[in-house]
Backbone atoms as SQL, in Angstrom:
CREATE TABLE atoms (id INTEGER PRIMARY KEY, chain TEXT, resi INTEGER, resn TEXT, atom TEXT, x REAL, y REAL, z REAL);
INSERT INTO atoms VALUES
  (1, 'A', 1, 'MET', 'N', 39.423, -33.466, -8.472),
  (2, 'A', 1, 'MET', 'CA', 38.204, -34.251, -8.546),
  (3, 'A', 1, 'MET', 'C', 38.534, -35.691, -8.929),
  (4, 'A', 2, 'ALA', 'N', 39.558, -35.870, -9.767),
  (5, 'A', 2, 'ALA', 'CA', 39.969, -37.225, -10.132),
  (6, 'A', 2, 'ALA', 'C', 40.451, -37.985, -8.895),
  (7, 'A', 3, 'PHE', 'N', 41.193, -37.305, -8.016),
  (8, 'A', 3, 'PHE', 'CA', 41.664, -37.940, -6.782),
  (9, 'A', 3, 'PHE', 'C', 40.473, -38.355, -5.921),
  (10, 'A', 4, 'LEU', 'N', 39.484, -37.500, -5.807),
  (11, 'A', 4, 'LEU', 'CA', 38.295, -37.822, -5.018),
  (12, 'A', 4, 'LEU', 'C', 37.571, -39.023, -5.608),
  (13, 'A', 5, 'ARG', 'N', 37.427, -39.056, -6.918),
  (14, 'A', 5, 'ARG', 'CA', 36.782, -40.204, -7.561),
  (15, 'A', 5, 'ARG', 'C', 37.559, -41.484, -7.288),
  (16, 'A', 6, 'ALA', 'N', 38.871, -41.417, -7.345),
  (17, 'A', 6, 'ALA', 'CA', 39.709, -42.612, -7.172),
  (18, 'A', 6, 'ALA', 'C', 39.768, -43.068, -5.713),
  (19, 'A', 7, 'GLN', 'N', 39.877, -42.123, -4.784),
  (20, 'A', 7, 'GLN', 'CA', 40.076, -42.469, -3.373),
  (21, 'A', 7, 'GLN', 'C', 38.789, -42.482, -2.547),
  (22, 'A', 8, 'GLY', 'N', 37.764, -41.776, -2.998),
  (23, 'A', 8, 'GLY', 'CA', 36.514, -41.714, -2.265),
  (24, 'A', 8, 'GLY', 'C', 36.494, -40.667, -1.169),
  (25, 'A', 9, 'SER', 'N', 37.616, -40.004, -0.932),
  (26, 'A', 9, 'SER', 'CA', 37.690, -38.943, 0.056),
  (27, 'A', 9, 'SER', 'C', 38.880, -38.057, -0.271),
  (28, 'A', 10, 'LEU', 'N', 38.989, -36.972, 0.458),
  (29, 'A', 10, 'LEU', 'CA', 40.087, -36.024, 0.273),
  (30, 'A', 10, 'LEU', 'C', 40.722, -35.704, 1.609),
  (31, 'A', 11, 'PRO', 'N', 42.006, -35.351, 1.615),
  (32, 'A', 11, 'PRO', 'CA', 42.607, -34.852, 2.846),
  (33, 'A', 11, 'PRO', 'C', 42.007, -33.489, 3.186),
  (34, 'A', 12, 'GLU', 'N', 42.144, -33.090, 4.453),
  (35, 'A', 12, 'GLU', 'CA', 41.474, -31.862, 4.886),
  (36, 'A', 12, 'GLU', 'C', 41.865, -30.647, 4.069),
  (37, 'A', 13, 'TYR', 'N', 43.143, -30.493, 3.716),
  (38, 'A', 13, 'TYR', 'CA', 43.559, -29.308, 2.961),
  (39, 'A', 13, 'TYR', 'C', 42.886, -29.254, 1.590),
  (40, 'A', 14, 'ALA', 'N', 42.587, -30.407, 1.006),
  (41, 'A', 14, 'ALA', 'CA', 41.955, -30.437, -0.316),
  (42, 'A', 14, 'ALA', 'C', 40.530, -29.905, -0.262),
  (43, 'A', 15, 'TRP', 'N', 39.819, -30.158, 0.853),
  (44, 'A', 15, 'TRP', 'CA', 38.471, -29.596, 0.997),
  (45, 'A', 15, 'TRP', 'C', 38.535, -28.082, 1.037),
  (46, 'A', 16, 'LEU', 'N', 39.529, -27.561, 1.741),
  (47, 'A', 16, 'LEU', 'CA', 39.694, -26.110, 1.817),
  (48, 'A', 16, 'LEU', 'C', 40.045, -25.547, 0.443),
  (49, 'A', 17, 'ILE', 'N', 40.896, -26.224, -0.287),
  (50, 'A', 17, 'ILE', 'CA', 41.252, -25.774, -1.641),
  (51, 'A', 17, 'ILE', 'C', 40.013, -25.763, -2.536),
  (52, 'A', 18, 'LEU', 'N', 39.181, -26.811, -2.465),
  (53, 'A', 18, 'LEU', 'CA', 37.948, -26.830, -3.270),
  (54, 'A', 18, 'LEU', 'C', 37.053, -25.654, -2.919),
  (55, 'A', 19, 'HIS', 'N', 36.938, -25.368, -1.637),
  (56, 'A', 19, 'HIS', 'CA', 36.123, -24.218, -1.229),
  (57, 'A', 19, 'HIS', 'C', 36.682, -22.934, -1.825),
  (58, 'A', 20, 'GLU', 'N', 37.980, -22.737, -1.724),
  (59, 'A', 20, 'GLU', 'CA', 38.598, -21.515, -2.240),
  (60, 'A', 20, 'GLU', 'C', 38.456, -21.420, -3.757),
  (61, 'A', 21, 'ILE', 'N', 38.602, -22.530, -4.444),
  (62, 'A', 21, 'ILE', 'CA', 38.407, -22.537, -5.901),
  (63, 'A', 21, 'ILE', 'C', 36.960, -22.173, -6.233),
  (64, 'A', 22, 'PHE', 'N', 36.019, -22.767, -5.495),
  (65, 'A', 22, 'PHE', 'CA', 34.607, -22.531, -5.771),
  (66, 'A', 22, 'PHE', 'C', 34.226, -21.075, -5.557),
  (67, 'A', 23, 'ARG', 'N', 34.768, -20.445, -4.517),
  (68, 'A', 23, 'ARG', 'CA', 34.425, -19.069, -4.206),
  (69, 'A', 23, 'ARG', 'C', 35.375, -18.054, -4.827),
  (70, 'A', 24, 'GLY', 'N', 36.448, -18.532, -5.464),
  (71, 'A', 24, 'GLY', 'CA', 37.479, -17.637, -5.983),
  (72, 'A', 24, 'GLY', 'C', 36.977, -16.712, -7.067),
  (73, 'A', 25, 'ALA', 'N', 37.624, -15.586, -7.151),
  (74, 'A', 25, 'ALA', 'CA', 37.286, -14.600, -8.180),
  (75, 'A', 25, 'ALA', 'C', 38.349, -14.654, -9.276),
  (76, 'A', 26, 'SER', 'N', 37.912, -14.738, -10.502),
  (77, 'A', 26, 'SER', 'CA', 38.850, -14.822, -11.624),
  (78, 'A', 26, 'SER', 'C', 38.963, -13.508, -12.375),
  (79, 'A', 27, 'TYR', 'N', 38.163, -12.520, -11.983),
  (80, 'A', 27, 'TYR', 'CA', 38.213, -11.192, -12.607),
  (81, 'A', 27, 'TYR', 'C', 38.128, -11.257, -14.125),
  (82, 'A', 28, 'GLY', 'N', 37.173, -12.030, -14.598),
  (83, 'A', 28, 'GLY', 'CA', 36.895, -12.076, -16.021),
  (84, 'A', 28, 'GLY', 'C', 37.777, -13.000, -16.837),
  (85, 'A', 29, 'ARG', 'N', 38.679, -13.718, -16.204),
  (86, 'A', 29, 'ARG', 'CA', 39.546, -14.633, -16.948),
  (87, 'A', 29, 'ARG', 'C', 38.749, -15.828, -17.417),
  (88, 'A', 30, 'THR', 'N', 39.205, -16.419, -18.511),
  (89, 'A', 30, 'THR', 'CA', 38.499, -17.553, -19.086),
  (90, 'A', 30, 'THR', 'C', 39.432, -18.752, -19.206),
  (91, 'A', 31, 'VAL', 'N', 38.812, -19.907, -19.389),
  (92, 'A', 31, 'VAL', 'CA', 39.535, -21.150, -19.622),
  (93, 'A', 31, 'VAL', 'C', 38.944, -21.785, -20.875),
  (94, 'A', 32, 'CYS', 'N', 39.804, -22.330, -21.714),
  (95, 'A', 32, 'CYS', 'CA', 39.341, -23.029, -22.914),
  (96, 'A', 32, 'CYS', 'C', 39.226, -24.509, -22.595),
  (97, 'A', 33, 'ALA', 'N', 38.009, -25.016, -22.613),
  (98, 'A', 33, 'ALA', 'CA', 37.732, -26.427, -22.364),
  (99, 'A', 33, 'ALA', 'C', 37.379, -27.074, -23.700),
  (100, 'A', 34, 'PRO', 'N', 37.406, -28.406, -23.761),
  (101, 'A', 34, 'PRO', 'CA', 37.074, -29.079, -25.027),
  (102, 'A', 34, 'PRO', 'C', 35.711, -28.689, -25.604),
  (103, 'A', 35, 'ASP', 'N', 34.768, -28.297, -24.738),
  (104, 'A', 35, 'ASP', 'CA', 33.432, -27.959, -25.227),
  (105, 'A', 35, 'ASP', 'C', 33.162, -26.460, -25.283),
  (106, 'A', 36, 'GLY', 'N', 34.199, -25.636, -25.179),
  (107, 'A', 36, 'GLY', 'CA', 34.006, -24.202, -25.313),
  (108, 'A', 36, 'GLY', 'C', 34.854, -23.403, -24.352),
  (109, 'A', 37, 'GLU', 'N', 34.656, -22.095, -24.382),
  (110, 'A', 37, 'GLU', 'CA', 35.377, -21.190, -23.504),
  (111, 'A', 37, 'GLU', 'C', 34.432, -20.737, -22.392),
  (112, 'A', 38, 'TYR', 'N', 34.931, -20.770, -21.162),
  (113, 'A', 38, 'TYR', 'CA', 34.120, -20.438, -19.999),
  (114, 'A', 38, 'TYR', 'C', 34.888, -19.505, -19.083),
  (115, 'A', 39, 'GLY', 'N', 34.131, -18.736, -18.291),
  (116, 'A', 39, 'GLY', 'CA', 34.758, -18.009, -17.207),
  (117, 'A', 39, 'GLY', 'C', 35.325, -19.035, -16.237),
  (118, 'A', 40, 'ILE', 'N', 36.471, -18.745, -15.657),
  (119, 'A', 40, 'ILE', 'CA', 37.116, -19.704, -14.762),
  (120, 'A', 40, 'ILE', 'C', 36.186, -20.084, -13.610),
  (121, 'A', 41, 'GLU', 'N', 35.526, -19.101, -13.011),
  (122, 'A', 41, 'GLU', 'CA', 34.615, -19.408, -11.905),
  (123, 'A', 41, 'GLU', 'C', 33.518, -20.359, -12.353),
  (124, 'A', 42, 'GLU', 'N', 32.880, -20.044, -13.476),
  (125, 'A', 42, 'GLU', 'CA', 31.796, -20.877, -13.983),
  (126, 'A', 42, 'GLU', 'C', 32.293, -22.294, -14.256),
  (127, 'A', 43, 'TYR', 'N', 33.441, -22.409, -14.888),
  (128, 'A', 43, 'TYR', 'CA', 33.983, -23.715, -15.234),
  (129, 'A', 43, 'TYR', 'C', 34.293, -24.537, -13.986),
  (130, 'A', 44, 'CYS', 'N', 34.979, -23.931, -13.023),
  (131, 'A', 44, 'CYS', 'CA', 35.345, -24.649, -11.797),
  (132, 'A', 44, 'CYS', 'C', 34.105, -25.055, -11.015),
  (133, 'A', 45, 'ARG', 'N', 33.156, -24.160, -10.903),
  (134, 'A', 45, 'ARG', 'CA', 31.918, -24.493, -10.194),
  (135, 'A', 45, 'ARG', 'C', 31.194, -25.641, -10.880),
  (136, 'A', 46, 'ARG', 'N', 31.139, -25.599, -12.187),
  (137, 'A', 46, 'ARG', 'CA', 30.453, -26.662, -12.936),
  (138, 'A', 46, 'ARG', 'C', 31.132, -28.006, -12.691),
  (139, 'A', 47, 'GLN', 'N', 32.464, -28.022, -12.671),
  (140, 'A', 47, 'GLN', 'CA', 33.202, -29.257, -12.442),
  (141, 'A', 47, 'GLN', 'C', 32.933, -29.807, -11.043),
  (142, 'A', 48, 'ILE', 'N', 32.947, -28.936, -10.045),
  (143, 'A', 48, 'ILE', 'CA', 32.715, -29.364, -8.667),
  (144, 'A', 48, 'ILE', 'C', 31.264, -29.815, -8.487),
  (145, 'A', 49, 'LEU', 'N', 30.316, -29.044, -8.980),
  (146, 'A', 49, 'LEU', 'CA', 28.907, -29.419, -8.869),
  (147, 'A', 49, 'LEU', 'C', 28.618, -30.725, -9.601),
  (148, 'A', 50, 'GLY', 'N', 29.356, -30.982, -10.656),
  (149, 'A', 50, 'GLY', 'CA', 29.183, -32.225, -11.406),
  (150, 'A', 50, 'GLY', 'C', 29.609, -33.461, -10.632),
  (151, 'A', 51, 'GLU', 'N', 30.322, -33.271, -9.557),
  (152, 'A', 51, 'GLU', 'CA', 30.797, -34.393, -8.740),
  (153, 'A', 51, 'GLU', 'C', 30.028, -34.525, -7.424),
  (154, 'A', 52, 'MET', 'N', 28.818, -33.973, -7.377),
  (155, 'A', 52, 'MET', 'CA', 28.049, -33.994, -6.140),
  (156, 'A', 52, 'MET', 'C', 27.832, -35.393, -5.585),
  (157, 'A', 53, 'ALA', 'N', 27.643, -36.365, -6.423),
  (158, 'A', 53, 'ALA', 'CA', 27.383, -37.721, -5.926),
  (159, 'A', 53, 'ALA', 'C', 28.560, -38.224, -5.095),
  (160, 'A', 54, 'ILE', 'N', 29.752, -38.097, -5.603),
  (161, 'A', 54, 'ILE', 'CA', 30.930, -38.579, -4.877),
  (162, 'A', 54, 'ILE', 'C', 31.233, -37.690, -3.677),
  (163, 'A', 55, 'ILE', 'N', 31.032, -36.392, -3.812),
  (164, 'A', 55, 'ILE', 'CA', 31.273, -35.484, -2.686),
  (165, 'A', 55, 'ILE', 'C', 30.312, -35.808, -1.548),
  (166, 'A', 56, 'SER', 'N', 29.044, -35.987, -1.847),
  (167, 'A', 56, 'SER', 'CA', 28.062, -36.249, -0.792),
  (168, 'A', 56, 'SER', 'C', 28.303, -37.595, -0.120),
  (169, 'A', 57, 'ARG', 'N', 28.784, -38.590, -0.858),
  (170, 'A', 57, 'ARG', 'CA', 29.077, -39.896, -0.252),
  (171, 'A', 57, 'ARG', 'C', 30.250, -39.827, 0.712),
  (172, 'A', 58, 'SER', 'N', 31.152, -38.892, 0.506),
  (173, 'A', 58, 'SER', 'CA', 32.352, -38.833, 1.339),
  (174, 'A', 58, 'SER', 'C', 32.129, -38.127, 2.676),
  (175, 'A', 59, 'ILE', 'N', 31.007, -37.452, 2.848),
  (176, 'A', 59, 'ILE', 'CA', 30.766, -36.668, 4.064),
  (177, 'A', 59, 'ILE', 'C', 30.758, -37.533, 5.320),
  (178, 'A', 60, 'ALA', 'N', 30.141, -38.685, 5.258),
  (179, 'A', 60, 'ALA', 'CA', 29.974, -39.519, 6.451),
  (180, 'A', 60, 'ALA', 'C', 31.305, -39.837, 7.132),
  (181, 'A', 61, 'GLY', 'N', 32.354, -40.033, 6.361),
  (182, 'A', 61, 'GLY', 'CA', 33.633, -40.400, 6.944),
  (183, 'A', 61, 'GLY', 'C', 34.512, -39.241, 7.348),
  (184, 'A', 62, 'LEU', 'N', 34.047, -38.020, 7.159),
  (185, 'A', 62, 'LEU', 'CA', 34.872, -36.854, 7.465),
  (186, 'A', 62, 'LEU', 'C', 34.793, -36.480, 8.943),
  (187, 'A', 63, 'THR', 'N', 35.926, -36.053, 9.473),
  (188, 'A', 63, 'THR', 'CA', 35.986, -35.593, 10.860),
  (189, 'A', 63, 'THR', 'C', 36.852, -34.347, 10.925),
  (190, 'A', 64, 'GLY', 'N', 36.789, -33.655, 12.053),
  (191, 'A', 64, 'GLY', 'CA', 37.667, -32.523, 12.319),
  (192, 'A', 64, 'GLY', 'C', 37.639, -31.466, 11.234),
  (193, 'A', 65, 'ASN', 'N', 38.836, -30.980, 10.888),
  (194, 'A', 65, 'ASN', 'CA', 38.954, -29.918, 9.887),
  (195, 'A', 65, 'ASN', 'C', 38.463, -30.342, 8.519),
  (196, 'A', 66, 'ALA', 'N', 38.615, -31.614, 8.165),
  (197, 'A', 66, 'ALA', 'CA', 38.120, -32.067, 6.862),
  (198, 'A', 66, 'ALA', 'C', 36.611, -31.832, 6.770),
  (199, 'A', 67, 'PHE', 'N', 35.868, -32.165, 7.828),
  (200, 'A', 67, 'PHE', 'CA', 34.431, -31.928, 7.832),
  (201, 'A', 67, 'PHE', 'C', 34.130, -30.434, 7.797),
  (202, 'A', 68, 'PHE', 'N', 34.851, -29.658, 8.608),
  (203, 'A', 68, 'PHE', 'CA', 34.654, -28.208, 8.647),
  (204, 'A', 68, 'PHE', 'C', 34.872, -27.589, 7.268),
  (205, 'A', 69, 'TYR', 'N', 35.960, -27.950, 6.591),
  (206, 'A', 69, 'TYR', 'CA', 36.255, -27.392, 5.266),
  (207, 'A', 69, 'TYR', 'C', 35.241, -27.859, 4.231),
  (208, 'A', 70, 'CYS', 'N', 34.802, -29.096, 4.344),
  (209, 'A', 70, 'CYS', 'CA', 33.761, -29.586, 3.437),
  (210, 'A', 70, 'CYS', 'C', 32.481, -28.788, 3.632),
  (211, 'A', 71, 'MET', 'N', 32.158, -28.467, 4.869),
  (212, 'A', 71, 'MET', 'CA', 30.950, -27.686, 5.139),
  (213, 'A', 71, 'MET', 'C', 31.097, -26.250, 4.624),
  (214, 'A', 72, 'LEU', 'N', 32.305, -25.688, 4.659),
  (215, 'A', 72, 'LEU', 'CA', 32.519, -24.380, 4.033),
  (216, 'A', 72, 'LEU', 'C', 32.180, -24.453, 2.545),
  (217, 'A', 73, 'LEU', 'N', 32.677, -25.503, 1.902),
  (218, 'A', 73, 'LEU', 'CA', 32.396, -25.712, 0.480),
  (219, 'A', 73, 'LEU', 'C', 30.892, -25.855, 0.258),
  (220, 'A', 74, 'PHE', 'N', 30.231, -26.678, 1.058),
  (221, 'A', 74, 'PHE', 'CA', 28.800, -26.897, 0.876),
  (222, 'A', 74, 'PHE', 'C', 27.996, -25.616, 1.101),
  (223, 'A', 75, 'GLY', 'N', 28.394, -24.817, 2.078),
  (224, 'A', 75, 'GLY', 'CA', 27.701, -23.546, 2.287),
  (225, 'A', 75, 'GLY', 'C', 27.759, -22.685, 1.041),
  (226, 'A', 76, 'SER', 'N', 28.921, -22.639, 0.412),
  (227, 'A', 76, 'SER', 'CA', 29.090, -21.869, -0.827),
  (228, 'A', 76, 'SER', 'C', 28.302, -22.484, -1.978),
  (229, 'A', 77, 'MET', 'N', 28.302, -23.803, -2.059),
  (230, 'A', 77, 'MET', 'CA', 27.621, -24.490, -3.157),
  (231, 'A', 77, 'MET', 'C', 26.109, -24.367, -3.061),
  (232, 'A', 78, 'GLY', 'N', 25.599, -24.141, -1.859),
  (233, 'A', 78, 'GLY', 'CA', 24.158, -24.053, -1.675),
  (234, 'A', 78, 'GLY', 'C', 23.511, -22.949, -2.477),
  (235, 'A', 79, 'GLU', 'N', 24.295, -21.956, -2.848),
  (236, 'A', 79, 'GLU', 'CA', 23.789, -20.872, -3.686),
  (237, 'A', 79, 'GLU', 'C', 23.417, -21.384, -5.076),
  (238, 'A', 80, 'TYR', 'N', 24.082, -22.427, -5.499),
  (239, 'A', 80, 'TYR', 'CA', 23.933, -22.925, -6.865),
  (240, 'A', 80, 'TYR', 'C', 23.184, -24.242, -6.954),
  (241, 'A', 81, 'SER', 'N', 22.957, -24.915, -5.829),
  (242, 'A', 81, 'SER', 'CA', 22.392, -26.257, -5.896),
  (243, 'A', 81, 'SER', 'C', 21.437, -26.541, -4.739),
  (244, 'A', 82, 'PRO', 'N', 20.153, -26.718, -5.036),
  (245, 'A', 82, 'PRO', 'CA', 19.204, -27.114, -3.985),
  (246, 'A', 82, 'PRO', 'C', 19.566, -28.479, -3.398),
  (247, 'A', 83, 'GLU', 'N', 20.199, -29.333, -4.198),
  (248, 'A', 83, 'GLU', 'CA', 20.620, -30.652, -3.722),
  (249, 'A', 83, 'GLU', 'C', 21.559, -30.517, -2.526),
  (250, 'A', 84, 'VAL', 'N', 22.427, -29.539, -2.567),
  (251, 'A', 84, 'VAL', 'CA', 23.372, -29.316, -1.469),
  (252, 'A', 84, 'VAL', 'C', 22.624, -28.917, -0.211),
  (253, 'A', 85, 'ARG', 'N', 21.651, -28.066, -0.348),
  (254, 'A', 85, 'ARG', 'CA', 20.889, -27.658, 0.828),
  (255, 'A', 85, 'ARG', 'C', 20.172, -28.855, 1.446),
  (256, 'A', 86, 'ALA', 'N', 19.666, -29.760, 0.632),
  (257, 'A', 86, 'ALA', 'CA', 19.011, -30.970, 1.154),
  (258, 'A', 86, 'ALA', 'C', 20.015, -31.855, 1.903),
  (259, 'A', 87, 'ILE', 'N', 21.213, -31.965, 1.383),
  (260, 'A', 87, 'ILE', 'CA', 22.257, -32.750, 2.058),
  (261, 'A', 87, 'ILE', 'C', 22.597, -32.116, 3.402),
  (262, 'A', 88, 'LEU', 'N', 22.711, -30.805, 3.423),
  (263, 'A', 88, 'LEU', 'CA', 23.003, -30.106, 4.679),
  (264, 'A', 88, 'LEU', 'C', 21.862, -30.278, 5.682),
  (265, 'A', 89, 'GLU', 'N', 20.627, -30.201, 5.225),
  (266, 'A', 89, 'GLU', 'CA', 19.480, -30.403, 6.113),
  (267, 'A', 89, 'GLU', 'C', 19.521, -31.799, 6.729),
  (268, 'A', 90, 'GLN', 'N', 19.876, -32.794, 5.924),
  (269, 'A', 90, 'GLN', 'CA', 19.992, -34.161, 6.423),
  (270, 'A', 90, 'GLN', 'C', 21.098, -34.262, 7.466),
  (271, 'A', 91, 'GLU', 'N', 22.228, -33.640, 7.193),
  (272, 'A', 91, 'GLU', 'CA', 23.355, -33.659, 8.129),
  (273, 'A', 91, 'GLU', 'C', 22.973, -32.992, 9.450),
  (274, 'A', 92, 'VAL', 'N', 22.261, -31.882, 9.387),
  (275, 'A', 92, 'VAL', 'CA', 21.821, -31.191, 10.604),
  (276, 'A', 92, 'VAL', 'C', 20.866, -32.078, 11.400),
  (277, 'A', 93, 'SER', 'N', 19.972, -32.768, 10.715),
  (278, 'A', 93, 'SER', 'CA', 18.973, -33.569, 11.428),
  (279, 'A', 93, 'SER', 'C', 19.545, -34.847, 12.028),
  (280, 'A', 94, 'THR', 'N', 20.669, -35.335, 11.537),
  (281, 'A', 94, 'THR', 'CA', 21.216, -36.599, 12.043),
  (282, 'A', 94, 'THR', 'C', 22.473, -36.440, 12.892),
  (283, 'A', 95, 'SER', 'N', 23.085, -35.275, 12.878),
  (284, 'A', 95, 'SER', 'CA', 24.334, -35.071, 13.620),
  (285, 'A', 95, 'SER', 'C', 24.063, -34.539, 15.016),
  (286, 'A', 96, 'THR', 'N', 25.114, -34.573, 15.826),
  (287, 'A', 96, 'THR', 'CA', 25.031, -34.029, 17.171),
  (288, 'A', 96, 'THR', 'C', 26.275, -33.201, 17.452),
  (289, 'A', 97, 'GLY', 'N', 26.196, -32.427, 18.514),
  (290, 'A', 97, 'GLY', 'CA', 27.351, -31.686, 19.002),
  (291, 'A', 97, 'GLY', 'C', 27.928, -30.709, 18.004),
  (292, 'A', 98, 'GLU', 'N', 29.266, -30.648, 17.990),
  (293, 'A', 98, 'GLU', 'CA', 29.965, -29.690, 17.132),
  (294, 'A', 98, 'GLU', 'C', 29.697, -29.954, 15.648),
  (295, 'A', 99, 'ARG', 'N', 29.597, -31.217, 15.281),
  (296, 'A', 99, 'ARG', 'CA', 29.330, -31.554, 13.881),
  (297, 'A', 99, 'ARG', 'C', 27.990, -30.962, 13.439),
  (298, 'A', 100, 'ARG', 'N', 27.001, -31.067, 14.290),
  (299, 'A', 100, 'ARG', 'CA', 25.686, -30.494, 13.962),
  (300, 'A', 100, 'ARG', 'C', 25.776, -28.984, 13.833),
  (301, 'A', 101, 'GLN', 'N', 26.515, -28.328, 14.729),
  (302, 'A', 101, 'GLN', 'CA', 26.649, -26.872, 14.680),
  (303, 'A', 101, 'GLN', 'C', 27.337, -26.430, 13.397),
  (304, 'A', 102, 'VAL', 'N', 28.391, -27.126, 13.009),
  (305, 'A', 102, 'VAL', 'CA', 29.115, -26.784, 11.778),
  (306, 'A', 102, 'VAL', 'C', 28.195, -26.951, 10.568),
  (307, 'A', 103, 'ALA', 'N', 27.445, -28.049, 10.527),
  (308, 'A', 103, 'ALA', 'CA', 26.506, -28.281, 9.421),
  (309, 'A', 103, 'ALA', 'C', 25.391, -27.237, 9.433),
  (310, 'A', 104, 'SER', 'N', 24.912, -26.877, 10.615),
  (311, 'A', 104, 'SER', 'CA', 23.868, -25.860, 10.737),
  (312, 'A', 104, 'SER', 'C', 24.357, -24.507, 10.230),
  (313, 'A', 105, 'ASP', 'N', 25.583, -24.155, 10.582),
  (314, 'A', 105, 'ASP', 'CA', 26.160, -22.898, 10.096),
  (315, 'A', 105, 'ASP', 'C', 26.270, -22.908, 8.568),
  (316, 'A', 106, 'ALA', 'N', 26.702, -24.029, 8.009),
  (317, 'A', 106, 'ALA', 'CA', 26.821, -24.140, 6.550),
  (318, 'A', 106, 'ALA', 'C', 25.451, -24.039, 5.882),
  (319, 'A', 107, 'LEU', 'N', 24.449, -24.657, 6.481),
  (320, 'A', 107, 'LEU', 'CA', 23.091, -24.586, 5.939),
  (321, 'A', 107, 'LEU', 'C', 22.584, -23.146, 5.967),
  (322, 'A', 108, 'GLU', 'N', 22.845, -22.436, 7.044),
  (323, 'A', 108, 'GLU', 'CA', 22.424, -21.038, 7.146),
  (324, 'A', 108, 'GLU', 'C', 23.047, -20.202, 6.024),
  (325, 'A', 109, 'VAL', 'N', 24.329, -20.399, 5.775),
  (326, 'A', 109, 'VAL', 'CA', 25.012, -19.675, 4.696),
  (327, 'A', 109, 'VAL', 'C', 24.406, -20.053, 3.348),
  (328, 'A', 110, 'ALA', 'N', 24.204, -21.345, 3.133),
  (329, 'A', 110, 'ALA', 'CA', 23.659, -21.817, 1.859),
  (330, 'A', 110, 'ALA', 'C', 22.289, -21.225, 1.577),
  (331, 'A', 111, 'VAL', 'N', 21.427, -21.211, 2.580),
  (332, 'A', 111, 'VAL', 'CA', 20.073, -20.675, 2.416),
  (333, 'A', 111, 'VAL', 'C', 20.127, -19.171, 2.153),
  (334, 'A', 112, 'GLU', 'N', 20.979, -18.474, 2.895),
  (335, 'A', 112, 'GLU', 'CA', 21.105, -17.025, 2.712),
  (336, 'A', 112, 'GLU', 'C', 21.627, -16.685, 1.313),
  (337, 'A', 113, 'LEU', 'N', 22.664, -17.379, 0.876),
  (338, 'A', 113, 'LEU', 'CA', 23.217, -17.109, -0.462),
  (339, 'A', 113, 'LEU', 'C', 22.219, -17.464, -1.551),
  (340, 'A', 114, 'ALA', 'N', 21.477, -18.552, -1.370),
  (341, 'A', 114, 'ALA', 'CA', 20.462, -18.935, -2.364),
  (342, 'A', 114, 'ALA', 'C', 19.369, -17.880, -2.460),
  (343, 'A', 115, 'ALA', 'N', 18.963, -17.342, -1.321),
  (344, 'A', 115, 'ALA', 'CA', 17.929, -16.301, -1.318),
  (345, 'A', 115, 'ALA', 'C', 18.435, -15.038, -2.012),
  (346, 'A', 116, 'GLU', 'N', 19.690, -14.675, -1.742),
  (347, 'A', 116, 'GLU', 'CA', 20.267, -13.499, -2.401),
  (348, 'A', 116, 'GLU', 'C', 20.350, -13.707, -3.910),
  (349, 'A', 117, 'ARG', 'N', 20.758, -14.902, -4.321),
  (350, 'A', 117, 'ARG', 'CA', 20.860, -15.199, -5.752),
  (351, 'A', 117, 'ARG', 'C', 19.486, -15.153, -6.407),
  (352, 'A', 118, 'ALA', 'N', 18.495, -15.714, -5.741),
  (353, 'A', 118, 'ALA', 'CA', 17.138, -15.742, -6.286),
  (354, 'A', 118, 'ALA', 'C', 16.552, -14.339, -6.410),
  (355, 'A', 119, 'SER', 'N', 16.891, -13.466, -5.467),
  (356, 'A', 119, 'SER', 'CA', 16.352, -12.112, -5.499),
  (357, 'A', 119, 'SER', 'C', 17.160, -11.190, -6.412),
  (358, 'A', 120, 'GLY', 'N', 18.335, -11.660, -6.815),
  (359, 'A', 120, 'GLY', 'CA', 19.194, -10.826, -7.656),
  (360, 'A', 120, 'GLY', 'C', 19.963, -9.782, -6.872),
  (361, 'A', 121, 'VAL', 'N', 19.851, -9.817, -5.559),
  (362, 'A', 121, 'VAL', 'CA', 20.544, -8.865, -4.697),
  (363, 'A', 121, 'VAL', 'C', 21.673, -9.584, -4.002),
  (364, 'A', 122, 'ARG', 'N', 22.868, -9.040, -4.128),
  (365, 'A', 122, 'ARG', 'CA', 24.030, -9.637, -3.461),
  (366, 'A', 122, 'ARG', 'C', 24.656, -8.609, -2.552),
  (367, 'A', 123, 'GLU', 'N', 24.982, -9.040, -1.352),
  (368, 'A', 123, 'GLU', 'CA', 25.724, -8.197, -0.435),
  (369, 'A', 123, 'GLU', 'C', 27.160, -8.131, -0.944),
  (370, 'A', 124, 'PRO', 'N', 27.844, -6.981, -0.788),
  (371, 'A', 124, 'PRO', 'CA', 29.242, -6.927, -1.209),
  (372, 'A', 124, 'PRO', 'C', 30.080, -7.866, -0.357),
  (373, 'A', 125, 'SER', 'N', 31.032, -8.549, -1.000),
  (374, 'A', 125, 'SER', 'CA', 31.925, -9.434, -0.265),
  (375, 'A', 125, 'SER', 'C', 32.885, -8.585, 0.558),
  (376, 'A', 126, 'ASP', 'N', 33.600, -9.218, 1.481),
  (377, 'A', 126, 'ASP', 'CA', 34.576, -8.508, 2.293),
  (378, 'A', 126, 'ASP', 'C', 35.614, -7.823, 1.421),
  (379, 'A', 127, 'ASP', 'N', 35.980, -8.436, 0.301),
  (380, 'A', 127, 'ASP', 'CA', 36.976, -7.864, -0.607),
  (381, 'A', 127, 'ASP', 'C', 36.452, -6.601, -1.286),
  (382, 'A', 128, 'GLN', 'N', 35.123, -6.499, -1.453),
  (383, 'A', 128, 'GLN', 'CA', 34.550, -5.366, -2.147),
  (384, 'A', 128, 'GLN', 'C', 34.229, -4.214, -1.204),
  (385, 'A', 129, 'ARG', 'N', 34.286, -4.455, 0.101),
  (386, 'A', 129, 'ARG', 'CA', 33.953, -3.403, 1.069),
  (387, 'A', 129, 'ARG', 'C', 35.112, -2.498, 1.295);
């Protein structure tokens, strides 16, 4: 996140890493932060969600796999942040072609995950099946 703040963007592999960190399972492991002890997933998600302003500003300049990986991250984040869903809706309404399709797919995932979270019902992940 410090690199993103300093550079204003990330290389494509870094977007994929952020997505994997955000969706990763820590199996109950914790991290000790200056303000307390947190589950690793909760802590990492909080850190990434806390950088929404810089993440959302970097979308316009993304192309190819960097955009695709960023949209994977946003689809996952939509479960936790209505702001992300609004950003995805904006991207869908202003983009064309493949970029629009990728953003539309991410929005669909975000809306579905948000609905599951709101209802308290979660489908088992591929790892749990």
